[in-house]
C-alpha positions as CSV (number, residue, x, y, z in Angstrom):
1,X,11.2,-84.1,-58.3
2,X,8.8,-83.3,-61.3
3,X,8.4,-85.1,-64.2
4,X,9.5,-84.1,-67.5
5,X,7.2,-83.7,-70.9
6,X,9.0,-83.1,-74.0
7,X,6.7,-81.1,-76.2
8,X,7.0,-80.9,-80.4
9,X,4.5,-78.6,-82.5
10,X,5.3,-76.6,-85.1
11,X,3.2,-73.6,-84.1
12,X,5.0,-71.4,-81.2
13,X,1.5,-70.0,-79.6
14,X,0.5,-74.1,-79.1
15,X,3.9,-75.0,-77.7
16,X,3.4,-71.7,-75.4
17,X,0.1,-73.0,-74.3
18,X,1.2,-76.7,-73.9
19,X,3.9,-75.4,-71.4
20,X,1.7,-73.0,-69.6
21,X,-0.7,-75.8,-68.8
22,X,2.0,-78.5,-68.0
23,X,4.2,-76.0,-65.6
24,X,0.7,-75.5,-63.7
25,X,0.2,-78.8,-63.3
26,X,3.9,-79.2,-61.9
27,X,5.6,-80.8,-64.9
28,X,9.0,-79.6,-66.2
29,X,8.7,-78.7,-69.7
30,X,11.1,-79.0,-72.7
31,X,9.7,-77.7,-76.0
32,X,10.7,-77.7,-79.6
33,X,9.2,-76.3,-82.9
34,X,10.7,-79.1,-85.0
35,X,10.7,-83.0,-84.9
36,X,14.4,-84.2,-83.8
37,X,16.4,-85.7,-86.5
38,X,17.1,-88.5,-84.6
39,X,16.0,-90.2,-81.0
40,X,19.3,-88.9,-79.3
41,X,17.3,-86.4,-77.3
42,X,14.7,-88.8,-76.1
43,X,17.3,-91.2,-75.2
44,X,19.6,-88.9,-73.3
45,X,16.7,-87.3,-71.6
46,X,14.3,-90.1,-71.0
47,X,11.2,-88.0,-70.6
48,X,8.3,-89.2,-69.0
49,X,5.8,-88.1,-71.4
50,X,6.4,-86.8,-75.1
51,X,3.6,-84.5,-76.6
52,X,3.8,-84.9,-80.5
53,X,1.9,-82.8,-83.3
54,X,0.9,-85.5,-85.9
55,X,2.0,-82.9,-88.7
56,X,4.8,-80.6,-89.1
57,X,4.9,-78.4,-92.3
58,X,2.2,-80.7,-93.9
59,X,4.1,-84.1,-93.3
60,X,3.3,-86.4,-90.9
61,X,6.9,-86.3,-89.3
62,X,5.4,-86.4,-85.9
63,X,3.8,-89.7,-86.6
64,X,6.9,-91.0,-88.2
65,X,8.8,-89.8,-85.2
66,X,6.9,-91.8,-82.8
67,X,7.0,-94.9,-85.0
68,X,10.5,-94.5,-84.4
69,X,10.4,-94.1,-80.7
70,X,8.2,-97.4,-80.4
71,X,11.0,-99.5,-82.4
72,X,13.7,-98.5,-80.0
73,X,14.2,-100.4,-77.2
74,X,15.5,-97.4,-75.1
75,X,12.3,-95.1,-76.1
76,X,9.4,-97.5,-76.6
77,X,8.2,-97.4,-73.1
78,X,7.9,-93.7,-73.0
79,X,4.4,-92.6,-73.3
80,X,3.1,-90.2,-76.1
81,X,0.1,-88.1,-76.6
82,X,-0.2,-87.2,-80.4
83,X,-2.2,-84.2,-81.3
84,X,-3.9,-83.1,-84.3
85,X,-6.5,-81.2,-85.9
86,X,-7.1,-83.6,-88.8
87,X,-9.2,-86.1,-87.5
88,X,-9.6,-88.0,-90.8
89,X,-5.8,-88.2,-91.2
90,X,-5.7,-89.7,-87.6
91,X,-8.4,-92.1,-88.2
92,X,-6.3,-93.9,-91.0
93,X,-3.5,-94.7,-88.2
94,X,-6.3,-95.2,-85.3
95,X,-5.5,-99.1,-85.2
96,X,-1.5,-98.4,-85.0
97,X,-2.3,-95.8,-82.3
98,X,-4.3,-98.3,-80.3
99,X,-1.5,-101.0,-80.7
100,X,1.0,-98.6,-79.3
101,X,-0.9,-96.9,-76.6
102,X,-0.4,-93.8,-78.0
103,X,-3.2,-91.5,-76.6
104,X,-4.6,-88.9,-79.4
105,X,-6.0,-85.5,-78.5
106,X,-7.8,-83.6,-81.2
107,X,-7.3,-79.9,-81.8
108,X,-8.7,-77.6,-80.8
109,X,-8.6,-79.4,-77.1
110,X,-10.6,-78.9,-74.3
111,X,-7.8,-77.9,-71.7
112,X,-9.6,-80.7,-69.3
113,X,-9.2,-83.3,-71.7
114,X,-5.7,-82.6,-72.6
115,X,-4.6,-82.2,-68.7
116,X,-6.4,-85.7,-68.0
117,X,-4.5,-87.4,-70.9
118,X,-0.9,-85.9,-69.7
119,X,-2.1,-87.1,-65.9
120,X,-3.0,-90.5,-67.2
């Protein structure tokens, strides 16, 4: 049985790239162009990994969603890879990322680095 990865990004070509890369690695993929309004899809599907963009429409909705995940007992053990092109922005929350074991991948990313992060 393949592992399920849920990916969230507000850029369809990026979502499609993630999906292609993950399918080639044998993962099952569910993608979305927006952050879920609540944790219900994550709770229901219990993915093996969540790949989340930090920014959605110029707001840190991805980071806010990850914080909600880590406050909920049914989702706080799901690994997260947070992606962003804004390194300075992520530096501001770096300690929280480390504390929550959130992996950070800087965009544009090296495909091998992304796949390695997913496989870990």
